[in-house]
N, C-alpha and C positions, 0 to 999 in steps of 0.2 A: 623581703618580698611579701607583699600583701596577699593573704590567702584569698582565693576566689570564692565568692559566695556560693554555697551549695545550691542555692535556688537558681543561679545563673548558669552553672556549669553544664546542666543537661541540655540546654537549648542553644548554647553559644556556638556560632559558626566560625571555625578557625580557618582562615584562608592563608595559605602559604604566601610568603612575601613575593615570590616570583610570579604568582598568579593573580595578585590583587588587581592588576589593571585589565585582566581579561576574564577571569572567572566570575560567573554570576550564579548565585545560589537562589533558586526560587523560594518564595515564602510559602511553605507548606504547613505552617503552624495551625491554620484554621481550615485547611482543605479536607473536607469530609466527602467530597464528591468531585467527579471530573466535570469541569465547566470550561466553556470557551467564550464567555461573555466579553464583548468588545474585541474579539479576534476575527480576522478575515482568513478564510481558507479557500484555496483553489483545488478543485478535483478534476483531473483530466479523465476523459472517458466516463463522465458522471451521468450519462443519460440513462443507463440501465445497469443491471447486475450489481457487482460489488461497488462500483462507483456511485450509483444512485443510492444504495443502502448507506454508504458512508456519508453522502451529502445529507440524507435525512437525519442520520445520527448526529452529525456535527451541528446542524440547524437546531435540532432538539435540545442540544446542550448549550445553545446561546450564540453560536458562531454565525457570521454572515458568510454565505457560501457562493462562490462563482463556479459554475459548471462549464468546462471546456470540452466540446465534443463536435464531431462532424455530422452526427445524426440529429438533424435539426428537429424533426417531429418528436422523437422520443425525449430529447433533452428539454424541449419546451414544455412537454407534458409533465416531466419531473419537476421543473421549476414552478410551473403553474400550481402543482399540488402543494409545493412548499409555501408558496405565497398565500394560497388559500388557507393554509394552516396557521398563518400569521407569522411566518418566518421571513428572514431577509435573504433573498437569493437572486441570482441572475444567470442568464445563459449567454455564452460568448462562443459563436461558431468558430471552430478551430480544428484543423487537421494537424496533429502533433508531429507528423512527418515533415511538415513544411516550416522552416525556421521563421519565415515572415509571418505566418499565421500565429505561431506561438508568441512572438514578440508583440504583435499587434494586440493579441488577446490579453497578455499580461499588462500592457500599457492601458488597455481599457479597464481592467480590474483596478489598477492603481488610480486611474482617473475617477472611477466610481466610488471606491472605498477609502482611498488615501493611504493604505498600508497593506501589508501581507504578512501573515504570521505562520500559516500552515500550508504546505503543498502536499497533496496526495497524487502521485504520478501513477495512474491506474490504466491508462489507455492501452489496449492490446488487441491483437488478432491471433487466430490460430490457423496455421497452414501445415500441410502434411507432405511427407516425402523423405527419403533418405538422401545422402549426398549425391547419388547418381541420378535419381529421378527429380530432384528439386531443381527447377530452372533458376537461372541467375535472377530473373525477374521476381520470382517468389522469394528467393533469398533476400534480395534487396528490399522488397516490400516488408518482409518480416522485421528486418533490422531497422528499417526506416521508422516504423511505428514504435517498436519496443525500445531500441537503443538510442536512435537519434531523438525520438520523442521524449525519452527520459532526459537525455542530454540537453535538449532545447528547453524543456520545462524547468529544469533545475538552473540552467544557465541564466534564464531571465527572471526566475523567482528569487534567487539568492541575493542579488543587489537590493531588492526591496526589503528582504529580511534583515540584511545588514543595516539598512537605514532605520529599521524599527527596533534595533537592538538584539536581534536574534530570531530564531524560529525553529520549526520542526518540519522535516521532510520524511514522508513515508512512501516508499516505492513498493508497488505491488509486483512481486516476483512470482515464484511458483516453486512447488516441490521439485520441478524440473530445473530449477537453479542449482539443485544439490544432487540430482540424479538424472536419469534419462528415461524416456519412453521411446519405443521403437517407432520408426517411420515419422519422426518429428525433428529432423536434424536442424532446420533453421530455427524452430521455436526453442528447442533445447539450448542451442548456442546463444540465442538472443537473451534468454532468461538467465543463463550463466553470466552474460555480460552485465545485466542490470544489477546483479549482486556485486560485481566489481565496482560499478559506478557508486553504489551505496557506500561501500567501504571507503572509496577514495574521497567522497564528499565528507564523510564522517571524520576522516583524518585531517583533511585540508581545512575544515571550518570549525573544528571543535573549539579552538581557542577564541572563536568569534561568536560563540553562543548559538551555533546552529547544529542541531542534532540531525542525523540521517540514519534511518533504519528501513528494513524491508520486511514485508510479510510474505510467507511462502505457502499459499493455499494448496490444499489437495483438490479433489473433485468438488466443485461448488455448483449448485443448481442455478446457473446463469444462462442467458440467451446463447452465449458462446458454447457452453457445454451441450445445450439442446441442439444447436446448429451442427456440432460435430456428430452427435448421435443420429441426427436426421439424415446424415450422409450414408448411413448404413441401411441394410435391408430390415433390421429389427431394432429400431431406436430404443424401445423399452428394455430390451435385453441388454443393450449397452449400458443403460442407466442402472439396471439391476447388477450388472457386472462391476460397475464403478462402486456401487454400494458395498458389494462383497469385499472389495479390495481394502476397505477401511475397517479396522478392528471395531469401530463403533457401529458398524453395520449399516451405514447410510452415507449419502453424500451430504456435504455441508450446505448451509444457507448463506446467502450474501450477507445477512445481518451478523452472522457469527464472525466473518472476516472483518466486517466494519467495526465490530467491537474491539478487535485487536488493533486495527489501524488507529482508532480513536485513542486507545490507551497509549500507543507509542507517540502520538502527536501531543499528548497532554503532559502537564507538569508531573503527573504521577510517574512518568518515565524519564524524569529529569536527569538521571544518571545512566541512561541507556542510550548508546549511540554505536553505530557500526555493526549492529547485530541483525540476524535474520530470525524472525519469529515464525515458527512452523505452525500452521493452522490446518491440520490435515486429518483429524480424526484418528490419528495413530498410524496413518498410511506407511510412513517410513520406518516404523518400529520392527515389524516381524521379518526375521531372516527368511528369505525365500518367498516372501509374500504370504497372503492369507491362504492361498491354495496349498502351500507347503504346510502351514500351521494346521489347516483343517484335515490334512491327510492322516493325522494321528501319530506322526513320527514324534518321538520324544515323550509320549504320554505313558509309555510302559504298560499299555493295555488298560489304563484307567478310563473309567466312563466319564 
C-alpha cells in the first residue's frame, strides 16, 4: 500500500462508498466569512421585524432576496430600501395561508431569478386564548398562517432547491415550540407543529443535500411584540416585564435573530440539520424563571 502524503491527509475528504452518489461536501477551504454571492433567498413575512432584518442581512452578504408578504406597503418600503442600497431584491404579494398565493409567488421568484437556494419561513401572527376561549376561527387562522404557511412554503420551494442541487431552509419557530405561555393555546400548538415540520424535512431531504433547521426566539422587539403589548393597559410595563424574564436583562433585536438565521442558512452550518437554535437571551435557562432566581433562594444569604 502506498503511504498517503502527509500534506494531503489533513484536507482529504473521505466519502463513504454508500454515500458517494448523494453526499455533497461544501468547499470550505477558503471560506473566511459567510457569503451568499450568486444565491437566491425567499423570506416569507419579510416586510417587518425578523423577516425584514433577515432580508437586509442576506442582501448585505450578496444574496438576491425575494420578500413574500401580504403587507404590501411595509414590504414595498423594505424592498425599496434594499434596492436604494444597491442590492437585488423583489416583493411578491403573498398570503402564506393560501396555497395558490404561495405557488404563484414561488413561480414568480423562479421566473425572475431562475433558481432558489435558501428559504426562510418566517411569516406568523399572534393570537391569545386558552382552549375554551379560543374560537375555531382563531384556531384555524393561527394554524393556517404558521403551519399551513410553513407547509406550503417548503412544499413549493423544495422542488426548486432540488433542481439547483440542494439548499437550506430555516423556519422561524419560537421558545414556545419548546415550552408554553399561558393563554396562548393556538400559538403554542402551532409553534410546536413547525418544529415537527422542520425535523421531518431535515430527515426526508438530508440525502438530497437540503438542510432544514429552525430558530426559537425569545421576546424580540418586533411589531408583533409591540402589538401584543399595546393590547394591555400598560404597554411599557409589559416590555419591562419581558426584559426581566431574560437573564441578559433585555429583549432581543430582530438583527440578533437574523444573524442566527443567516448562520444556519450558510455553508458554515453545512453539518447542521434538524436542529432548533434557541435565540432567547437565556430565557429558558433559569428554573422557576427569573422571578424565582431573583428571590434569593439558593444564594445562602450571599450578597
